[in-house]
C-alpha positions as CSV (number, residue, x, y, z in Angstrom):
1,X,0.0,0.0,0.0
2,X,1.1,3.5,-0.7
3,X,0.9,6.2,2.0
4,X,-0.3,9.6,0.8
5,X,-0.8,12.2,2.0
6,X,-11.9,22.5,32.2
7,X,-15.7,23.6,32.7
8,X,-18.2,23.2,30.0
9,X,-16.8,22.8,26.5
10,X,-19.2,23.6,23.8
11,X,-20.2,22.5,20.4
12,X,-22.2,25.4,19.0
13,X,-24.8,24.1,16.5
14,X,-25.5,27.1,14.5
15,X,-26.3,25.5,11.2
16,X,-23.8,26.6,8.6
17,X,-24.8,25.7,5.1
18,X,-22.2,23.4,3.5
19,X,-21.0,25.7,0.7
20,X,-22.4,28.9,2.2
21,X,-25.2,28.7,-0.4
22,X,-27.1,31.6,1.3
23,X,-23.9,33.4,2.4
24,X,-21.6,34.2,-0.5
25,X,-18.1,34.6,1.1
26,X,-15.0,36.1,-0.4
27,X,-12.0,37.8,1.2
28,X,-8.8,39.7,0.4
29,X,-5.8,40.7,2.3
30,X,-5.9,44.1,3.9
31,X,-2.1,44.3,3.8
32,X,-2.3,43.5,0.1
33,X,-4.9,46.2,-0.4
34,X,-2.3,48.7,0.8
35,X,0.5,47.5,-1.4
36,X,-1.0,45.9,-4.5
37,X,-0.7,48.1,-7.6
38,X,-4.2,47.2,-8.9
39,X,-7.2,46.8,-6.6
40,X,-10.7,45.9,-7.7
41,X,-13.1,48.9,-7.5
42,X,-15.0,47.3,-4.6
43,X,-11.8,46.6,-2.6
44,X,-10.6,50.2,-3.1
45,X,-14.0,51.6,-2.0
46,X,-14.1,49.4,1.2
47,X,-10.6,50.4,2.1
48,X,-11.2,54.1,1.6
49,X,-14.4,54.0,3.6
50,X,-12.7,52.3,6.5
51,X,-9.8,54.7,6.6
52,X,-12.3,57.6,6.4
53,X,-14.1,56.3,9.4
54,X,-11.2,55.2,11.7
55,X,-8.2,57.1,10.4
56,X,-4.9,55.7,9.2
57,X,-3.4,54.7,12.6
58,X,-4.4,51.0,12.5
59,X,-2.8,47.6,12.1
60,X,-4.8,45.0,10.4
61,X,-5.3,41.7,12.3
62,X,-5.4,38.3,10.6
63,X,-7.2,35.2,11.9
64,X,-4.6,32.6,13.0
65,X,-6.8,29.6,12.2
66,X,-9.7,28.5,10.1
67,X,-10.5,28.7,6.4
68,X,-10.6,32.5,6.4
69,X,-7.2,34.1,7.1
70,X,-8.0,37.7,5.9
71,X,-8.4,40.9,7.9
72,X,-11.2,41.7,5.4
73,X,-14.2,39.4,5.0
74,X,-16.8,40.2,2.4
75,X,-20.1,38.4,2.8
76,X,-23.9,38.7,2.6
77,X,-24.8,38.7,6.3
78,X,-28.2,40.4,6.3
79,X,-31.5,39.9,4.5
80,X,-30.6,42.2,1.6
81,X,-29.0,41.0,-1.6
82,X,-25.8,43.1,-1.4
83,X,-22.6,42.1,0.4
84,X,-21.2,43.6,3.6
85,X,-17.6,43.8,4.8
86,X,-16.1,42.9,8.2
87,X,-12.7,44.3,9.0
88,X,-10.4,43.4,11.9
89,X,-7.7,45.8,13.1
90,X,-6.0,47.3,16.1
91,X,-5.2,51.0,16.7
92,X,-1.5,51.8,16.7
93,X,-1.9,54.4,19.5
94,X,-3.9,54.7,22.7
95,X,-5.6,57.8,21.4
96,X,-8.5,56.0,19.8
97,X,-9.0,53.4,22.6
98,X,-7.5,50.3,24.1
99,X,-5.0,48.0,22.5
100,X,-7.5,45.3,21.8
101,X,-9.0,44.1,18.5
102,X,-11.7,46.2,16.7
103,X,-14.3,44.8,14.4
104,X,-15.9,47.2,11.9
105,X,-18.9,46.4,9.8
106,X,-19.2,48.3,6.5
107,X,-22.3,48.4,4.2
108,X,-23.4,50.3,1.1
109,X,-26.0,53.0,0.9
110,X,-28.7,53.3,-1.7
111,X,-26.2,54.7,-4.2
112,X,-23.8,51.8,-3.7
113,X,-21.3,53.8,-1.7
114,X,-19.5,52.1,1.2
115,X,-19.7,53.4,4.7
116,X,-18.9,52.3,8.3
117,X,-22.0,51.0,10.1
118,X,-20.5,50.4,13.5
119,X,-17.2,49.6,15.3
120,X,-17.2,47.1,18.1
121,X,-14.4,46.1,20.5
122,X,-13.4,42.5,20.2
123,X,-12.7,40.3,23.2
124,X,-8.9,39.8,22.8
125,X,-5.7,41.0,21.3
126,X,-5.7,38.5,18.4
127,X,-8.3,36.8,16.2
128,X,-8.4,33.0,16.4
129,X,-10.8,32.4,13.6
130,X,-13.9,33.8,11.8
131,X,-17.0,31.8,10.7
132,X,-20.3,33.0,9.2
133,X,-23.5,31.0,9.6
134,X,-27.0,31.0,8.2
135,X,-28.9,29.1,10.8
136,X,-31.4,26.8,9.3
137,X,-30.9,28.5,6.0
138,X,-32.0,31.9,7.4
139,X,-31.2,35.0,5.3
140,X,-29.8,36.8,8.3
141,X,-26.4,35.4,9.2
142,X,-24.6,34.9,12.6
143,X,-21.0,36.1,12.6
144,X,-19.0,33.8,14.9
145,X,-15.6,35.2,15.9
146,X,-13.0,33.5,18.2
147,X,-10.6,35.9,20.0
148,X,-7.5,35.1,22.0
149,X,-5.2,36.9,24.4
150,X,-1.4,36.3,24.4
151,X,-0.4,34.0,27.3
152,X,-4.0,33.0,28.1
153,X,-5.1,29.5,27.2
154,X,-8.9,29.9,27.0
155,X,-10.3,32.0,24.2
156,X,-13.6,33.9,23.8
157,X,-16.3,33.1,21.3
158,X,-18.5,36.0,20.3
159,X,-21.6,36.0,18.1
160,X,-22.7,39.0,16.2
161,X,-25.8,39.7,14.0
162,X,-26.6,42.5,11.5
163,X,-30.3,42.9,11.3
164,X,-32.6,45.9,10.4
165,X,-29.5,48.1,10.2
166,X,-28.3,47.3,13.6
167,X,-25.0,45.5,14.3
168,X,-24.9,43.9,17.7
169,X,-23.1,41.3,19.9
170,X,-25.8,38.7,20.8
171,X,-23.9,36.0,22.7
172,X,-20.5,35.0,24.0
173,X,-18.8,32.0,25.7
174,X,-15.2,30.8,26.3
175,X,-13.4,27.9,24.6
176,X,-10.0,26.3,24.1
177,X,-10.5,25.0,20.6
178,X,-13.1,25.9,18.0
179,X,-14.0,23.9,14.8
180,X,-16.8,23.6,12.4
181,X,-18.1,20.3,10.9
182,X,-21.5,18.8,10.0
183,X,-21.0,16.0,12.5
184,X,-24.8,15.3,12.9
185,X,-25.3,14.9,9.1
186,X,-28.2,17.3,8.7
187,X,-26.5,19.4,6.0
188,X,-25.5,22.2,8.2
189,X,-22.2,22.7,10.1
190,X,-21.9,22.6,13.8
191,X,-19.4,24.8,15.5
192,X,-17.3,22.6,17.7
193,X,-15.4,24.0,20.6
194,X,-13.5,22.3,23.4
195,X,-12.9,24.0,26.8
196,X,-10.4,22.8,29.3
197,X,-11.4,22.2,32.9
198,X,-9.6,22.9,36.2
199,X,-10.2,21.5,39.7
200,X,-10.7,23.5,42.9
201,X,-6.9,23.9,43.1
202,X,-6.6,25.3,39.6
203,X,-4.9,22.2,38.2
204,X,-6.0,20.7,34.8
205,X,-8.8,18.1,35.1
206,X,-9.7,17.2,31.6
207,X,-12.4,18.8,29.6
208,X,-16.0,18.4,28.5
209,X,-17.9,19.1,25.3
210,X,-21.5,20.0,24.5
211,X,-23.7,20.2,21.5
212,X,-25.3,23.7,21.6
213,X,-27.7,25.7,19.6
214,X,-28.5,29.4,19.2
215,X,-32.1,29.9,20.1
216,X,-33.8,33.3,20.6
217,X,-30.3,34.9,20.7
218,X,-29.2,32.6,23.5
219,X,-26.8,29.8,23.5
220,X,-28.5,26.6,24.8
221,X,-26.8,23.2,25.5
222,X,-28.4,20.1,24.0
223,X,-26.1,17.5,25.6
224,X,-22.8,17.4,27.4
225,X,-20.1,14.7,27.5
226,X,-16.9,14.4,29.5
227,X,-13.5,14.1,27.8
228,X,-10.3,12.4,29.1
229,X,-9.4,13.4,32.6
230,X,-5.6,13.1,32.1
231,X,-5.4,16.0,29.5
232,X,-3.8,19.2,30.7
233,X,-4.2,21.2,27.5
234,X,-5.8,20.9,24.1
235,X,-3.5,22.2,21.4
236,X,-4.9,21.3,18.0
237,X,-8.1,20.0,16.2
238,X,-8.6,18.5,12.8
239,X,-11.8,17.9,10.9
240,X,-12.0,14.7,8.9
241,X,-14.0,11.7,7.9
242,X,-14.5,8.4,9.7
243,X,-14.6,5.2,7.6
244,X,-18.4,5.4,7.4
245,X,-17.9,8.8,5.7
246,X,-19.4,10.8,8.6
247,X,-17.5,13.7,10.0
248,X,-15.5,13.8,13.2
249,X,-13.3,16.3,15.0
250,X,-9.9,14.9,16.1
251,X,-8.7,16.7,19.2
252,X,-4.9,16.6,20.0
253,X,-4.1,17.3,23.6
254,X,-1.2,17.2,26.0
255,X,-1.6,14.7,28.8
256,X,-0.2,14.9,32.3
257,X,3.0,13.2,31.2
258,X,3.7,15.8,28.5
259,X,2.7,13.5,25.6
260,X,0.3,14.1,22.8
261,X,-2.8,12.0,22.7
262,X,-6.0,12.2,20.6
263,X,-9.7,12.1,21.2
264,X,-12.5,11.9,18.7
265,X,-15.8,13.9,18.8
266,X,-18.6,12.6,16.5
267,X,-22.4,12.1,16.5
268,X,-24.0,8.7,17.1
269,X,-27.4,7.6,18.3
270,X,-28.7,11.1,18.7
271,X,-25.8,12.3,20.9
272,X,-22.3,13.5,20.9
273,X,-19.7,10.7,21.4
274,X,-16.0,10.5,22.5
275,X,-15.0,6.9,22.3
276,X,-11.5,7.5,23.6
277,X,-12.9,9.0,26.8
278,X,-15.4,6.3,27.1
279,X,-12.7,3.6,26.9
280,X,-9.8,5.8,28.2
281,X,-7.6,3.0,29.7
282,X,-7.9,1.0,26.5
283,X,-7.8,3.5,23.7
284,X,-5.8,6.6,25.0
285,X,-2.5,4.7,25.2
286,X,-2.9,3.7,21.5
287,X,-2.8,7.4,20.5
288,X,0.2,8.5,22.7
289,X,3.2,10.0,20.9
290,X,5.8,12.7,21.0
291,X,4.8,16.4,20.8
292,X,4.6,17.6,17.2
293,X,3.2,14.4,15.8
294,X,-0.3,15.7,15.0
295,X,-3.3,13.9,13.4
296,X,-3.5,14.3,9.7
297,X,-5.0,12.7,6.6
298,X,-1.7,11.3,5.3
299,X,-3.1,9.4,2.3
300,X,-5.6,11.9,1.0
301,X,-8.7,9.7,1.3
302,X,-10.5,12.1,3.7
303,X,-10.1,9.8,6.7
304,X,-7.8,11.2,9.4
305,X,-5.0,9.0,10.7
306,X,-3.8,9.1,14.3
307,X,-0.1,8.6,15.0
308,X,1.6,6.6,17.7
309,X,5.4,6.7,18.2
310,X,7.7,4.0,19.6
311,X,11.5,3.9,19.8
312,X,13.3,2.8,16.6
313,X,15.3,-0.4,16.6
314,X,18.7,0.1,18.3
315,X,17.8,3.3,20.1
316,X,16.4,1.7,23.3
317,X,19.5,2.7,25.4
318,X,20.4,5.9,23.6
319,X,20.1,9.3,25.3
320,X,16.6,10.7,24.9
321,X,17.8,13.7,22.8
322,X,19.4,11.3,20.3
323,X,16.6,8.8,19.9
324,X,14.8,8.2,16.6
325,X,11.3,7.0,16.5
326,X,9.1,4.8,14.4
327,X,5.6,6.1,13.7
328,X,2.5,4.0,13.3
329,X,-0.6,5.6,11.8
330,X,-4.1,4.2,12.7
331,X,-7.7,4.9,11.8
332,X,-10.6,4.6,14.2
333,X,-13.0,1.7,13.7
334,X,-16.4,1.6,15.3
335,X,-16.9,-0.3,18.5
336,X,-13.8,1.2,20.2
337,X,-11.0,0.0,18.0
338,X,-8.0,1.6,16.3
339,X,-6.5,-0.3,13.3
340,X,-3.0,0.3,12.1
341,X,-2.8,1.5,8.5
342,X,0.8,2.5,8.0
343,X,4.1,2.1,9.9
344,X,7.5,3.7,9.2
345,X,9.7,6.7,9.6
346,X,8.3,10.2,9.9
347,X,10.8,13.1,9.6
348,X,9.2,16.1,11.2
349,X,12.1,18.4,10.2
350,X,12.0,17.4,6.5
351,X,8.2,16.9,6.2
352,X,8.0,13.4,4.8
353,X,6.9,9.9,5.9
354,X,8.4,6.7,4.5
355,X,6.4,3.5,5.1
356,X,8.5,0.5,5.8
357,X,8.2,-2.2,3.2
358,X,6.3,-5.3,4.4
359,X,9.3,-7.5,3.4
360,X,11.5,-5.6,5.7
361,X,9.8,-7.1,8.7
362,X,11.6,-5.9,11.9
363,X,15.1,-5.8,10.4
364,X,15.5,-2.1,9.4
365,X,16.4,0.9,11.4
366,X,17.3,4.6,10.6
367,X,20.3,6.8,11.4
368,X,21.0,10.5,10.5
369,X,24.1,11.3,8.6
370,X,25.9,13.8,10.7
371,X,27.6,15.5,7.7
372,X,24.7,15.6,5.1
373,X,21.8,15.6,7.5
374,X,20.2,12.9,5.4
375,X,18.3,10.0,7.0
376,X,19.9,6.7,6.1
377,X,18.1,3.3,6.3
378,X,20.1,0.3,7.4
379,X,19.7,-3.4,7.9
380,X,19.7,-3.7,11.7
381,X,22.1,-6.3,13.1
382,X,21.7,-5.7,16.8
383,X,23.9,-2.7,17.5
384,X,23.1,0.8,16.2
385,X,26.7,1.8,16.7
386,X,28.2,-1.0,14.6
387,X,28.7,-1.1,10.8
388,X,25.4,-1.9,9.1
389,X,24.5,-2.5,5.5
390,X,23.0,0.7,4.0
391,X,19.8,0.1,2.1
392,X,18.9,3.7,1.0
393,X,19.2,7.3,1.9
394,X,16.7,10.2,1.4
395,X,17.8,13.8,0.7
396,X,15.7,16.9,0.6
397,X,17.0,19.7,-1.6
398,X,16.0,22.9,-3.2
399,X,15.4,22.6,-7.0
400,X,18.4,24.7,-7.7
401,X,20.7,22.2,-5.9
402,X,19.1,18.9,-6.8
403,X,21.0,18.6,-10.0
404,X,24.2,18.1,-8.2
405,X,22.7,15.2,-6.2
406,X,21.3,13.6,-9.3
407,X,24.8,13.8,-10.8
408,X,26.0,12.0,-7.7
409,X,23.6,9.0,-8.2
410,X,20.4,10.3,-6.5
411,X,17.0,9.8,-8.1
412,X,14.0,12.2,-7.8
413,X,11.1,10.5,-6.1
414,X,8.8,13.5,-5.2
415,X,8.6,17.2,-5.3
416,X,6.6,20.0,-3.6
417,X,7.0,23.7,-4.3
418,X,10.7,24.5,-4.5
419,X,11.8,21.3,-2.8
420,X,12.9,18.1,-4.3
421,X,12.9,14.7,-2.5
422,X,15.5,12.3,-3.7
423,X,16.7,8.8,-2.9
424,X,20.1,7.1,-3.4
425,X,20.3,3.4,-3.5
426,X,23.5,1.3,-3.3
427,X,25.0,0.4,-6.7
428,X,26.0,-3.1,-5.5
429,X,22.7,-4.7,-4.6
430,X,23.7,-7.9,-3.0
431,X,21.5,-7.2,0.0
432,X,17.9,-8.5,-0.5
433,X,16.3,-5.7,1.6
434,X,17.5,-3.0,-0.8
435,X,14.3,-1.5,-2.3
436,X,13.7,-0.6,-5.9
437,X,13.1,3.0,-6.9
438,X,9.4,2.1,-7.6
439,X,9.1,0.7,-4.1
440,X,10.5,3.9,-2.7
441,X,8.1,6.1,-4.7
442,X,5.1,3.9,-3.7
443,X,6.0,4.2,0.0
444,X,6.9,7.9,0.2
445,X,4.6,10.6,1.4
446,X,5.1,14.4,1.7
447,X,3.3,15.4,4.8
């Protein structure tokens, strides 16, 4: 096979149409608007109206996560046919207010001229992410913005609405992670957030999650579940499919030992589920690995794989800082089971994964060449420090320099952007474990 690429947590079910069919969304970079030699007429007008309203002493703020990463968001958020614009920025001096984020809504008048409707203060110093929903297909959208403050773990979720010419904040809550996915399969996206919990002493005590809805301008919980109690922080979330094609949110958290581990949030039997928390002693250890090894869809089939690391052959008694690790990637099966899909070497620094060939069995290990920085694959003979038979080595090079490697016997196996990935195989192939170039290509993944 070829690998390819604590308190109440909430999942806010404000139905977001899967394609924003009733909320046409485009965006452009505010920074680009200042420097680009040619702007569209609409972009120039929006920018001019903003500066006319707030002055020039601002710095645009860009969402750190999510699909929208622009300081300017253009969308149809009311019950009229024309688009509005949302802009995020911060004043460069204290003259105009505090140092926090500002959100400005701009609209057009009857003659099509842009003007500032209202400026609101955001609940942080940075923007985490921006989402726009049309609940139940409503023509009036909810604007969902996550804010964060430097040095503070929990973030703040605020919901805004533009209706009858009034732009207002209608709800807020706190969260640690925020995602959006149609996990209940009704055709509308749920906003998924996780909020860490602390005990009476202020120590981490896991987290909980709820499926919430926005009803009569109030956030209401539909059900609540408890997540693993050994997690001290939640650091990353990924939306992907399960094998039955339904959506799940994969939550990577740091446990009390400082290791990464993964939980899954999905919808079954009319309720939110977290199978890892439900079978914590059985499933959580299967997802434990080093920091930095995050969940990802490594083979491009839409199903997210969960990594697990173990010490590479020969490194059992090596100093921790010098150890290399083997990575197993598994997919979740129903009825509380993870099934291994791939196993091999994952180079975080070089951004690739190589799946060990099935015929290698347990006879191969990896070392890093101190001079070239390349990872070299060897037949393991019981001592990582002894002379071993080299099977292959993988090099990562800029396109400008890869020609020299090819002249030295390397072969191109993959490329991405300005980087080339090359392999060099021994010219004398008396060792049966030496792979062919095709085997290398079929087992190589750019992560």
